[in-house]
Legacy VTK file of the C-alpha trace (Angstrom):
# vtk DataFile Version 3.0
C-alpha trace
ASCII
DATASET POLYDATA
POINTS 316 float
39.163 27.892 15.327
38.732 29.297 11.851
38.056 27.006 8.947
38.635 27.261 5.238
35.991 26.104 2.836
35.460 26.420 -0.896
32.431 24.852 -2.563
33.653 22.256 -5.033
31.731 19.849 -7.246
33.604 17.159 -9.168
36.685 19.354 -9.285
34.861 22.166 -11.112
33.625 25.432 -9.616
29.932 25.866 -10.435
28.350 29.335 -10.602
24.862 30.365 -11.746
24.586 32.518 -14.874
24.702 36.283 -14.672
21.205 37.752 -14.776
19.959 39.839 -17.677
20.863 43.523 -17.707
18.744 45.672 -15.417
19.353 49.197 -16.694
18.560 51.719 -14.026
19.752 54.411 -11.714
20.557 58.090 -12.069
23.835 59.996 -11.877
23.975 63.525 -10.428
26.987 65.837 -10.368
27.814 67.692 -7.142
30.325 70.499 -6.391
33.880 69.256 -7.047
36.286 68.199 -4.320
38.836 70.835 -3.191
41.788 69.119 -4.862
42.275 66.504 -7.560
43.132 63.088 -6.130
43.401 59.431 -6.938
44.007 56.406 -4.688
42.545 58.268 -1.719
40.301 56.772 0.947
36.949 57.874 2.324
34.565 57.212 5.189
31.257 58.458 6.559
31.259 59.805 10.113
27.799 60.980 11.123
26.596 63.275 8.354
30.051 64.091 7.017
32.206 62.436 4.365
35.947 62.358 5.054
38.259 62.221 2.027
41.850 61.401 2.950
45.312 61.208 1.429
46.036 59.870 -2.043
48.015 61.163 -5.008
47.539 64.813 -5.981
49.181 67.042 -8.632
51.554 68.167 -5.847
52.461 64.647 -4.735
51.337 62.343 -1.942
48.839 64.103 0.280
48.088 64.143 3.990
45.145 66.501 3.512
41.715 65.611 4.892
38.723 67.261 3.228
35.208 66.976 4.647
31.904 67.195 2.776
29.031 68.268 5.013
25.987 66.387 3.745
23.524 68.717 5.493
24.952 71.974 4.189
26.615 70.744 0.965
29.921 72.422 1.717
33.588 71.371 1.756
35.965 72.144 4.616
39.392 70.960 5.721
40.344 69.429 9.082
43.554 68.316 10.809
45.775 66.492 8.280
46.929 62.905 8.543
50.151 62.485 10.535
51.822 61.571 7.231
50.958 61.431 3.566
49.478 58.088 2.475
48.092 56.582 -0.702
46.270 53.276 -1.235
45.237 53.265 2.438
41.914 52.321 4.052
39.465 54.326 6.142
36.949 52.696 8.510
34.599 53.985 11.194
33.900 52.362 14.565
32.164 54.087 17.468
32.176 57.468 15.768
35.949 57.437 15.303
37.880 57.144 12.050
40.656 54.577 11.557
43.199 54.921 8.745
45.277 51.756 8.424
48.130 50.752 6.128
48.867 52.063 2.645
52.009 53.289 0.920
53.829 56.297 2.348
56.255 57.239 -0.417
56.597 57.665 -4.160
58.489 54.377 -4.189
55.373 52.653 -2.833
56.861 51.692 0.516
54.284 49.528 2.362
53.192 50.880 5.725
51.575 49.321 8.803
50.420 52.596 10.387
47.191 52.682 12.364
45.798 56.160 13.040
42.647 56.978 14.979
40.888 60.306 14.413
38.461 61.741 16.950
36.157 64.240 15.160
34.999 65.698 18.472
38.475 66.766 19.584
40.029 67.039 16.080
42.907 64.810 17.128
44.893 61.964 15.566
46.256 59.192 17.818
48.746 56.461 16.921
47.355 53.005 17.713
48.853 49.498 17.643
50.489 48.845 14.272
49.007 46.416 11.759
51.033 43.150 11.789
51.620 43.123 8.010
52.824 46.302 6.303
50.834 46.604 3.062
48.924 48.887 0.736
46.180 48.605 -1.891
44.352 46.316 0.539
40.692 46.552 1.565
38.748 46.864 4.803
35.327 45.991 6.167
33.738 46.412 9.601
31.757 43.634 11.301
30.606 43.811 14.943
32.864 46.754 15.695
36.021 45.070 14.384
37.955 46.104 11.274
38.924 43.289 8.885
41.900 44.109 6.617
42.394 41.732 3.675
44.842 41.357 0.809
47.031 44.080 -0.621
50.696 44.203 -1.600
53.791 44.075 0.595
57.501 44.216 -0.134
59.500 41.074 -0.897
63.123 41.982 -1.517
62.813 44.709 -4.179
59.368 43.799 -5.487
55.789 44.415 -4.475
53.920 41.113 -4.286
50.494 40.086 -3.105
49.673 38.999 0.404
46.556 37.019 1.354
46.788 38.447 4.891
43.548 38.687 6.862
44.116 40.655 10.052
41.443 42.077 12.338
41.739 45.164 14.510
39.603 45.644 17.625
39.496 49.345 18.585
38.077 48.513 22.025
41.198 46.597 23.041
43.626 48.216 20.580
44.722 44.721 19.544
45.066 42.569 16.430
44.032 39.016 15.565
45.175 36.975 12.560
42.458 34.966 10.811
42.332 32.551 7.885
44.015 34.156 4.840
41.983 35.184 1.825
42.013 32.326 -0.753
43.106 34.523 -3.670
45.956 36.884 -2.816
45.417 40.195 -4.627
45.636 43.968 -4.397
43.511 46.909 -5.562
40.399 44.921 -4.613
37.249 46.118 -2.865
35.382 44.835 0.189
31.745 45.346 1.137
29.889 43.920 4.129
26.401 42.426 4.134
25.261 40.948 7.425
28.157 39.052 8.960
29.957 38.460 5.665
32.850 40.229 3.979
32.633 40.247 0.186
36.134 40.561 -1.334
35.732 41.407 -5.027
38.036 41.968 -8.002
41.635 43.116 -7.788
44.879 42.359 -9.581
48.043 40.255 -9.325
51.201 41.889 -7.928
50.052 45.492 -8.656
49.872 44.789 -12.414
46.662 46.179 -13.922
47.304 44.065 -17.009
46.537 41.052 -14.811
43.110 41.849 -13.417
40.905 39.355 -11.580
37.170 38.725 -11.313
37.487 36.882 -7.993
34.578 37.060 -5.559
35.159 35.424 -2.181
33.303 35.879 1.080
34.378 35.441 4.659
31.647 34.421 7.091
32.657 35.908 10.430
30.274 33.612 12.328
31.382 30.378 10.657
35.012 31.474 10.331
35.441 30.323 6.741
35.851 31.554 3.173
33.587 30.601 0.249
33.507 31.271 -3.494
30.644 33.089 -5.215
29.720 34.132 -8.737
32.663 36.130 -10.125
32.525 39.810 -10.982
31.321 39.937 -14.625
34.075 42.356 -15.668
37.558 41.577 -14.347
38.968 44.854 -13.028
41.001 46.472 -10.264
41.362 49.894 -8.683
37.653 49.649 -7.919
35.288 50.699 -5.160
31.973 49.299 -3.897
28.993 50.180 -1.720
25.787 48.438 -0.645
22.525 49.966 -1.888
19.119 48.322 -1.371
20.795 45.030 -0.480
22.983 44.934 -3.613
26.759 45.422 -3.773
27.516 47.950 -6.524
31.059 47.785 -7.910
32.288 50.875 -9.763
35.181 51.847 -12.012
38.645 50.355 -12.255
41.546 50.256 -14.684
43.439 47.990 -17.043
46.143 48.424 -19.634
43.419 49.375 -22.136
41.862 52.190 -20.135
39.529 52.915 -17.244
36.150 51.313 -16.605
32.676 52.864 -16.450
31.003 49.644 -15.321
28.401 49.655 -12.536
27.757 45.984 -11.784
25.788 44.933 -8.730
25.737 41.632 -6.855
22.558 40.221 -5.323
23.462 37.869 -2.442
19.936 36.445 -2.385
20.376 34.966 -5.885
24.195 34.840 -6.218
23.825 36.750 -9.496
25.022 40.064 -10.913
22.970 42.835 -12.521
24.089 45.736 -14.698
23.040 49.296 -13.857
23.622 52.612 -15.613
27.324 53.186 -16.166
29.410 55.956 -14.654
29.531 59.115 -16.812
33.272 58.536 -17.323
35.781 55.862 -16.386
37.951 56.282 -13.293
40.148 54.170 -11.050
41.349 54.616 -7.482
38.133 56.407 -6.616
36.613 56.892 -3.171
33.023 56.200 -2.143
30.492 56.184 0.693
26.758 55.502 0.911
24.361 57.892 2.653
20.536 57.903 2.659
20.201 55.554 -0.317
22.711 57.480 -2.411
26.229 56.427 -3.287
28.792 59.233 -3.383
31.727 58.660 -5.749
34.656 61.049 -5.475
37.946 61.746 -7.258
39.838 58.964 -9.092
42.161 58.784 -12.093
40.630 59.126 -15.572
43.590 57.349 -17.196
45.371 54.123 -16.217
48.341 54.357 -13.904
47.892 57.785 -12.406
46.270 61.164 -12.824
43.459 62.416 -10.646
40.186 64.279 -10.654
37.994 66.453 -8.452
34.795 64.739 -9.588
31.993 64.295 -7.057
28.982 62.299 -8.223
26.067 60.543 -6.603
24.344 57.426 -7.909
20.768 56.769 -6.876
18.091 54.360 -7.981
15.071 55.699 -9.864
LINES 1 317
316 0 1 2 3 4 5 6 7 8 9 10 11 12 13 14 15 16 17 18 19 20 21 22 23 24 25 26 27 28 29 30 31 32 33 34 35 36 37 38 39 40 41 42 43 44 45 46 47 48 49 50 51 52 53 54 55 56 57 58 59 60 61 62 63 64 65 66 67 68 69 70 71 72 73 74 75 76 77 78 79 80 81 82 83 84 85 86 87 88 89 90 91 92 93 94 95 96 97 98 99 100 101 102 103 104 105 106 107 108 109 110 111 112 113 114 115 116 117 118 119 120 121 122 123 124 125 126 127 128 129 130 131 132 133 134 135 136 137 138 139 140 141 142 143 144 145 146 147 148 149 150 151 152 153 154 155 156 157 158 159 160 161 162 163 164 165 166 167 168 169 170 171 172 173 174 175 176 177 178 179 180 181 182 183 184 185 186 187 188 189 190 191 192 193 194 195 196 197 198 199 200 201 202 203 204 205 206 207 208 209 210 211 212 213 214 215 216 217 218 219 220 221 222 223 224 225 226 227 228 229 230 231 232 233 234 235 236 237 238 239 240 241 242 243 244 245 246 247 248 249 250 251 252 253 254 255 256 257 258 259 260 261 262 263 264 265 266 267 268 269 270 271 272 273 274 275 276 277 278 279 280 281 282 283 284 285 286 287 288 289 290 291 292 293 294 295 296 297 298 299 300 301 302 303 304 305 306 307 308 309 310 311 312 313 314 315
């Protein structure tokens, strides 16, 4: 039985102060991606980065580009069964799972669940996600894929869902768990240990209503908790774990795109500031490999656009 818990003291949420700035890290530019994209997804399979879907100058893409980390080259593999944007990409057992997203220019929420086998270069349709949604986030714990938040359709509007649904590739089945406390979309999720960290996002796909929410789900205890908020409220972000810290990059608002690189330390429940991105972007893709975070594509302006930027961030 899952439980829901939020730490509360005298009716007021108490968080420790953000730590002093810790300037550090280096940015390196790599060869650009084959096409300009934003709102694409990415995943690491072995020593290759898969970059999938998203918006491109020619519309919604089903293209899958692969960066070979050993040989530093781009190639293209079998496309997605359909074009998707604002989807998720997760890896379990050497196979890639692309789940949910929007499949049209009218932002029609989808509940697709595609499995890609890199060995046989083949996509397979798996059991559909219970809640059709996009701009959600995913994290893998113990071989199961947790999908949280996002936006689904209510009558003619896109509105937030707090849905927390878990896919088990071994059984090709879904389980519904305790919803995320703060319903939101365009958030990011990173996993440390047995905990999902759901960070940032926005209300009802409106980047003028960004959030700094930071909630964790403990998969062992089966409950949600609150933690120190993201220092800069933003959405359209991405995150990766490096040296035990969760680095949150980029984002957008009505005023522009973000260059922030803020990192959360779970051992202290505090945030640190590292060297900013060279330029602001939203809807960017990322993976971590050998103590380097790869950041790819993303929109340089709020609400759209795209880029073929490929950067790595590493600590000095």
